[in-house]
C-alpha positions in Angstrom: 8.8 70.8 -23.9 9.5 68.1 -26.3 11.7 65.3 -27.2 12.8 63.6 -30.6 9.5 61.9 -30.9 7.8 65.4 -30.6 6.6 64.9 -27.1 7.9 65.2 -23.7 7.3 65.0 -20.1 5.2 67.6 -18.8 3.1 69.1 -15.8 2.8 72.2 -13.6 6.5 72.3 -12.1 8.4 70.6 -15.1 10.8 73.0 -17.1 13.3 72.3 -19.5 15.8 72.4 -16.3 14.1 69.1 -15.5 11.8 67.5 -12.6 14.0 67.8 -10.2 12.8 70.7 -8.1 13.7 73.1 -10.7 10.6 74.7 -11.4 9.9 78.0 -10.0 6.3 78.0 -9.8 3.1 77.0 -12.0 2.9 77.4 -15.7 -0.8 77.1 -16.3 -0.1 73.3 -17.9 -2.5 71.7 -15.7 -6.3 70.9 -15.3 -9.0 74.2 -15.1 -10.7 73.3 -12.5 -9.7 71.9 -9.5 -10.6 71.8 -5.7 -10.5 70.3 -2.4 -13.0 69.6 0.7 -11.3 69.0 3.9 -13.4 67.3 7.1 -12.1 67.0 10.3 -13.9 65.4 13.4 -12.2 66.2 17.0 -12.8 64.5 20.7 -12.0 64.6 24.2 -11.8 61.7 26.2 -12.3 62.0 29.7 -8.7 61.0 30.6 -7.8 64.2 28.5 -6.3 62.0 25.1 -7.3 64.1 22.3 -8.3 62.3 19.2 -8.6 63.9 15.3 -9.6 62.4 12.3 -9.0 64.1 8.9 -10.0 63.6 5.4 -9.2 65.8 2.7 -11.0 65.3 -0.9 -9.6 66.6 -4.0 -10.9 66.5 -7.9 -9.4 68.0 -11.0 -11.0 68.6 -14.5 -10.5 69.6 -17.8 -14.3 70.3 -18.7 -16.3 73.4 -17.9 -19.4 71.4 -17.9 -22.1 71.3 -15.0 -22.0 67.4 -14.9 -18.2 65.8 -14.8 -18.9 62.4 -13.6 -17.3 60.2 -16.3 -14.5 62.8 -16.5 -13.6 63.1 -12.6 -10.4 62.7 -11.2 -11.8 62.8 -7.1 -9.2 61.3 -5.1 -8.7 60.9 -1.1 -5.5 62.9 -1.0 -5.4 62.3 2.8 -7.3 60.6 5.6 -5.7 59.8 8.9 -5.9 59.6 12.7 -4.1 61.9 15.5 -3.9 61.3 19.0 -1.9 64.2 21.3 -2.2 64.8 25.0 -1.9 61.2 25.9 -2.5 60.2 29.4 0.3 57.5 29.2 2.5 60.9 28.1 1.8 63.3 30.7 4.4 62.4 33.2 7.1 62.5 30.6 8.5 65.8 29.7 10.0 64.6 26.3 6.5 63.1 25.2 4.0 65.3 27.2 3.4 67.3 24.3 3.9 64.7 21.5 1.4 63.8 18.7 0.8 60.3 17.2 -0.7 60.3 13.8 -1.3 57.1 11.3 -3.1 57.0 7.8 -2.3 58.8 4.3 -1.2 62.3 4.7 0.6 65.4 3.7 3.8 66.1 6.7 2.7 68.7 9.1 5.7 71.0 8.4 5.9 71.1 4.6 6.1 74.5 3.7 6.0 76.4 0.0 6.0 80.2 -1.5 2.6 80.9 -1.4 2.2 83.5 -4.0 4.2 81.2 -6.7 2.6 78.2 -5.0 6.2 76.9 -5.1 6.9 74.0 -2.6 10.4 74.3 -0.8 9.7 70.9 0.6 6.9 68.1 0.2 6.8 65.0 2.0 3.4 62.9 1.7 2.8 59.1 1.8 0.5 56.4 3.9 2.5 55.4 7.1 3.2 56.7 10.5 5.2 58.8 13.0 5.0 61.2 16.0 5.2 64.9 16.3 6.9 67.3 19.0 9.0 65.0 21.0 11.3 67.3 23.2 14.6 66.1 23.8 15.8 69.2 25.5 13.8 72.4 26.1 15.5 73.7 22.9 15.3 70.7 20.6 12.0 69.2 18.9 12.0 66.2 16.9 9.4 64.5 14.4 10.1 61.3 12.9 7.9 59.1 10.5 8.0 56.3 8.2 5.9 57.0 5.0 5.5 54.7 1.9 4.3 56.1 -1.8 3.9 54.2 -5.3 5.8 55.1 -8.5 3.3 53.2 -10.7 3.4 51.4 -13.8 7.0 51.3 -15.4 5.1 49.3 -18.3 5.4 45.8 -17.0 2.3 44.3 -15.6 4.1 42.4 -13.3 5.7 45.4 -11.9 2.6 47.7 -11.6 3.0 48.5 -8.1 6.5 49.6 -7.3 6.6 51.2 -4.0 9.3 53.5 -2.2 9.5 54.0 1.5 11.1 57.4 3.3 12.2 57.2 6.5 12.3 61.3 8.3 14.1 62.6 11.0 13.0 66.4 11.4 15.4 68.3 13.9 13.9 71.9 15.2 16.4 74.0 17.5 15.9 77.4 18.7 12.0 77.3 19.3 11.8 76.3 15.4 14.1 79.0 14.1 16.7 76.2 12.9 15.9 73.2 11.3 17.8 70.0 10.0 15.8 67.3 8.2 16.9 64.1 7.1 15.6 61.5 5.0 16.5 57.6 3.7 14.8 56.3 0.8 14.5 53.0 -0.2 12.5 50.8 -3.0 13.7 47.4 -3.8 11.6 46.5 -6.5 12.9 49.9 -8.4 15.3 48.0 -10.6 12.5 46.3 -12.2 12.9 44.7 -16.1 12.1 47.9 -18.4 10.2 46.7 -21.7 11.4 48.4 -24.8 8.7 51.3 -24.7 10.1 52.0 -21.5 13.7 51.7 -22.6 12.8 54.3 -25.3 11.2 56.9 -23.2 14.2 56.5 -20.7 17.0 57.1 -23.3 15.3 60.5 -24.7 15.8 61.9 -20.9 19.2 62.9 -20.2 19.2 61.7 -16.5 18.2 58.3 -17.5 20.4 57.5 -20.5 23.0 55.1 -18.6 23.6 52.4 -16.1 21.4 50.4 -18.4 18.3 52.2 -17.7 18.3 50.8 -14.5 16.5 53.4 -11.8 17.9 53.5 -8.2 17.1 51.4 -5.4 18.1 54.1 -2.3 18.6 57.7 -1.9 18.9 60.3 0.7 18.0 63.8 1.1 18.3 66.8 3.6 17.4 69.9 4.5 19.1 72.6 6.4 16.6 75.5 6.7 16.1 79.0 8.7 13.1 80.4 9.9 12.8 84.1 10.8 9.5 85.0 12.6 9.8 88.7 11.1 11.7 90.3 8.2 15.2 91.7 9.5 13.1 93.3 12.5 10.1 94.5 10.3 6.6 92.7 10.5 6.5 89.5 8.3 9.0 86.6 8.2 11.6 85.3 6.4 12.9 81.8 5.3 15.9 80.3 3.7 16.5 76.7 3.2 19.1 74.8 1.3 18.3 71.0 0.0 20.6 68.5 -1.2 19.5 64.9 -2.5 20.8 62.2 -4.3 19.8 58.8 -6.1 15.8 58.7 -5.4 15.9 61.6 -2.9 17.6 63.8 -5.9 14.1 64.8 -6.5 14.4 67.7 -3.7 11.0 69.2 -3.6 8.5 66.2 -3.5 10.6 63.7 -1.7 10.0 60.2 -2.9 8.3 61.3 -5.7 10.3 60.0 -8.9 11.2 57.1 -9.6 13.4 57.3 -12.7 16.0 59.1 -11.3 19.5 57.1 -11.0 22.3 56.1 -8.5 24.3 59.0 -10.1 21.6 61.8 -9.5 22.4 64.6 -7.3 20.7 68.0 -6.9 21.5 71.1 -4.9 18.6 73.5 -4.1 18.5 77.0 -2.6 15.7 79.2 -1.6 15.3 82.5 -0.1 12.1 84.5 0.0 10.2 86.4 2.9 7.4 88.8 3.5 7.2 92.4 4.7 4.4 94.4 5.2 3.3 97.4 7.3 -0.2 99.3 6.7 0.7 100.8 3.1 2.9 98.6 1.9 4.0 95.0 1.1 7.0 93.3 -0.6 7.5 89.7 -1.0 10.9 89.1 -2.3 11.6 85.3 -3.4 14.9 83.6 -4.8 15.1 80.0 -6.0 18.2 78.3 -7.6 18.5 74.6 -8.2 21.2 72.6 -10.3 21.8 69.0 -10.8 25.2 68.3 -10.3 25.6 65.8 -13.0 
């Protein structure tokens, strides 16, 4: 994981294949100690409305010491509110089971291969949305708008470069089939890069053209199949085909990579399942990912 200067971009999910969803699992190149703590508060209003408040804290450290305040990376990963069983929705078949939410959160329908800790699709950010709108008996949709930040690209005047992700997630046949569509926009992402940033970009094969100007928009889609058994046996099976272009070419963590060009495209296939009985368990998995340019 080196470039001509002796150093390269790294992290638990980055491989020589690149950062656009190509990794198959954690490599161990991350913090030594990581913890999460999740707190929630639920209430019940007199009219039946059910509010829920969630807070999730996380911390990662590279030291085994007992006192680590000076090195702590304590972070609020999630803080959001939800409302369901709203009295005003009670007489509407489409919205009767809907949940409204606002805040900073992971999307409720993210999923991964647990035993590899490899995400299939991960959407997170700050925003709002609605879950479980039943347009028909067999057609359910979720919709949201989230914002993320790409951070500092090396120029003080462009410290806060944000992206916006609009999502329409559709489920059919009691959730067995899923079509997820995402549109991404980041109007500030074409900010002028300083010379140091240009050198970094020039060493990355994804970014060494188009004048080092990252994309300002992108698209992302996923077609998935969720089987509640393992072909007739106890367990489950899932299959997903993902495609992304521009800012959407990071097909796993949607909207997380601001370095991508307009020309960037990625196709990814994931097949996995879990079958078990009293004496035997098997968990096959296949992940294939290819940048298309």
